[in-house]
C-alpha positions as a printed NumPy array, in Angstrom:
array([[-14.366,   2.027, -19.228],
       [-10.454,   2.076, -19.642],
       [ -9.995,   5.485, -18.274],
       [-11.705,   4.9  , -14.905],
       [ -9.929,   1.307, -14.173],
       [ -6.552,   3.544, -13.925],
       [ -6.851,   5.843, -11.057],
       [ -8.672,   3.03 ,  -9.295],
       [ -5.528,   1.311,  -9.603],
       [ -3.202,   4.023,  -8.174],
       [ -5.149,   4.976,  -5.44 ],
       [ -5.565,   0.66 ,  -4.451],
       [ -1.738,   0.472,  -4.94 ],
       [ -1.044,   4.083,  -2.629],
       [ -3.475,   2.852,   0.205],
       [ -1.916,  -0.449,   0.054],
       [  1.415,   1.122,   0.602],
       [ -0.09 ,   3.373,   2.992],
       [ -1.384,   0.283,   5.133],
       [  2.17 ,  -1.867,   4.675],
       [  4.234,   1.329,   6.262],
       [  1.781,   1.78 ,   8.756],
       [  1.945,  -1.805,  10.035],
       [  5.624,  -1.753,   9.655],
       [  6.335,   1.112,  12.032],
       [  3.076,  -0.412,  14.068],
       [  4.996,  -3.471,  14.807],
       [  8.81 ,  -2.648,  14.657],
       [  9.764,  -6.021,  14.208],
       [ 13.02 ,  -6.045,  12.034],
       [ 12.745,  -8.869,   9.771],
       [ 16.209,  -9.261,   8.385],
       [ 15.491, -12.987,   7.402]])
């Protein structure tokens, strides 16, 4: 069960980063504060 947890973690992390990039480029609001 330990090996099945690692790929899902990587997929979740990459998916979260993808959504973060999509939101950041979609809003185009510079948050320098």
